[in-house]
N, C-alpha and C positions, 0 to 999 in steps of 0.2 A: 313430283308424280309419285301418286299412292295408291297403288292399286288393292290394298291390301285393307285398309282402314273403312271404317263409316264414313269418315270427313270430318275434320277440323276437330279432333280429339274428342267426340263424340262417343258413346257407347251404344251398341245396338239398340238397348233397350229405349235410349234417347231418341236414337233416328228412327226408330218404329213410330213415337209418338208423334211426330211430325210429317210421315207419311201419310198421303189420303187413303182413306179404306180401299177405295176403288185399286189402287195400286200394290197396296201391298200384297196381294197374293202372288202378284209376277215377281216381285221384289224376292218375297221367300220362295219362289221356285228357282229363281236366278242363285239365289244364295245356296241354297240347299246344292244346287247342282255343282258350283264352286268350291264348296267345301267336300263334294263328291269326290274332286279331282285331286286331293290331298288325302293321304293317309299316317298315322302317327305312327311311328315308330319307336323302338323303346329307347335312343337315345336321339333322334331326329325324325323329320318330317318327309315323306317322300312326297313329290309332286309330277304328275303326269300331265306332260304335254302331248297335243299331236295339232301340227298345225295345218296337216294335209292328209288326206287319207291315203295318199300313196305314199307317205312319209312312215318310216316306223315311231313309233311312240317312244319319248325321250322320257327316262326316268331322272329324277333329280331328287338328291338326298340333301337336303340341308340341316346342318349342325345349329345348335345355338347359338356359337359366336360367329358364325357365317355373317358375312356384310351380304343383306339382302338387295342391293344394287342389281348386282348380274342377274338373279332371280326375275327380278319385277321386269327387266328388260327383256327377256324371253319370252315373260309372259306376254307381254305387248308386241311383240314379235310375232306370236304366234297368232293373237288376237290380229292383228295386222293382215297377215298374211290369208286368214278366211272370210274377211272382211274387203 
């Protein structure tokens, strides 16, 4: 499971070359929204997760050396909770 990459070790620029012009605006809007859920900090990244409007937002601080598997699972759980 790789929720963060554009897929198969492609750069975003490579991905944009392969996406159809009609889909690109939708993709860019979703990409912008996903990036808005993250805030760079001095030595970390803050990710905001809210899987239900009745639950409080979870703020997760990610350090450069941290394993991302747990974060990916939290994002997947939040995604599944709203769908």
